[in-house]
N, C-alpha and C positions, 0 to 999 in steps of 0.2 A: 780843914781838916781833907789827909786819903785817903779815899773809903777801900778796902783791897774787896775782891770780888773775888769767892773763888773758884770754879770752872771746873764739874766732873766729873765722871758720867760712863758707861761700860765699856767696855774696847767699840769698835761702829756702833755705838747708840747717837751719834753729832755730835759730840760736842767740841770739830774745829767745824761745824758745821752754823751752830752759836758764836761762838772765838771772830767768829768771818761778822757775825751783828757788829758785835763790837769794832773790832776795824775801823767798819765801815761808816759808823762812829768817830772815826781819831781815838779813838779808847789804847789804851795799852796793852798788851796781851803776854805775859810774858807766857811758854807754852814748855812746858818740860821736858817733857818728851828734843823739841829743837835743842837746849843744855846738855840732856844728856847724850845724843848722836855729837853732837861738835864738842861736848868737853872727856871724848872717845877716836876725835880722828890720827890718827897717830902722830907722833909728837905731841899732844896733849894729855890732862894729869890720870885721865882714867883708862887711855887706851893702854897702857904693857899694865895695870894693874887688871881687865879686864884677862887679858891674855893669859899671864902667870893662872890666873883663875882658872882659865877653858881649855887651856893650852895653843898650840898655832895654828890646831888644823881649823878656828873661826873664822883664818886669816882666810881674806877674797887673793885673789890674783895683785892685785892693784895693791894690797897690802892697808884693806881696810879692812872692819872685822863685819865680818855673813852673818849681820841681825836674820834674816831665815836661821840659818842652820842654831846663830843662838839663841833663837826663839826656841829649840824641837827636842832646844835639850830641855831649856830652866825648866817650860811647859811640861814636863815630862816630872821632872822629877824638883818638889818639894824644898828639900833643898840644898840648890841648888842655886833655886829660883831666890834662896831668901836670901844665902851667902853673894847673888849678883846688888839684889837692893843694900848689902850691909854693903856690897864694893862702893858702888855706886848714893844712893842718897847721899850722902854726909854733902859729896863733892857737889853735886843736883841743889841743894838746899842751899850750902853758901853762895852760887851764880846766883843761885836767887833773891836772895838778901842781897847780893851788893845792887842790883838790877830794881829793886825792891827800894830802899834808901834812895839812888842814882834819878823815879823817877819822885820821893818826895821832897827832894832840893829843888824839880824843875818843878812843886809844888803842882801836878796832876791830880785834880779832883776823884778821880778813882783811877783803879788799876787794874787788871785780871788777871789769876794765874790761873791756868791752866793745865790740872796736874789727874792724871787718869787715878794714883790711889791717893785722895787730897784726904780722905781719912782714915783709910790706913795710914800711912805716913807720919801724920797728925800737924798736916798744911793749917789743914780747920782753925785752929786756933792763935793761926796770923791773920780770919779775913773775917773782914766784920757780917759779912750774908754772905750766902753760899750759890750755889747751882748746881743742881744735877744735871742732866741730859736724858729723859729712860727711852727706851722701845722696844715697842710687844717681844719677845723674846724671842717667834718663828722666822720676824722680819732680823729680828739682831742676827740670827746664826743664816738666814741666808747672804748679809753684807756682808760678810767677815767672810763671809766659805767664795763667791766674789773677788769679794778687795785682795783676799790674798793668796787666792783663787786654790783652797786647798779644803782638805773630806770635813764633812762633819761632824765627825771625830775630833781630827784635832780639834778645829772652831766649837765647841765644847768645854774639850781642853781650857784653851782660851778664856774663854767666858767667865767656867767657874772658880779659875786665880783670883780672879779678880772679887770682892765682897760684893752678896746681890744687891742689886739695883735695889731690891726692895728695902733691905738695912741701908742703903745711904738715902734716899728717900726721908724715911724718920731721921734721919738727922742732918738733909741737909733743909735749909731755910726756902727753901726753890725750887719747882719742881720743872721740865717742863718736859711733855711729851713731844718724842721726832717719828712715831712709830705712823703716822699721817703723812698728809707732802710740805712742802718744803709753806707753802702761805700760812696754815696752822701753825707752826713750826715759831715763822718770824710773829705771830699775834701775837700767841706769850713771851714773847721776845719783847718785844714792844711793852703789852700789861708789866708784865716784871720791873725791867726797865722804870716803868712810870712811881713806880714802888720805890727804887734805890735810888733814886734822886728827890723824894720827897721828905 
């Protein structure tokens, strides 16, 4: 019986780090953001839908979507962000469902779906277990500023656009605190993995 593990956390909290731990052990990881970007390439199903909604101004010189420009729009406008989610989430969910069915046919023991908006979008309803990766707020802000080369105000807008980590933690089966060094994160990961395998 295949087990579906939902992996989530705040922006710049370290979800991808934990996902790599799973991949290193041979687990199949479905990354919702990667699917989103793939479906939004020129000629793919979301490309024209997004451009129709937000205009050609978000298209870069190479005809791909300028993600930083789009992010600047939606993180400053709750209505536009909701509209983007309404356009993209159904197609992303459909694609994830196809991959889950594929891995089920392959008799995979468990798969991981890495989704930033796991609870907000209802993905938790298809998961057997959920893991939230948390981080100290100050560390999160600093990591996001450095990663995206943005100021503190912009970082806070992006963080506040998501469900607070305290709320995600209440809803999740397991919690990994990624505020300290990588070895401590990895220790928590293996402790949780032991419980999942039982």
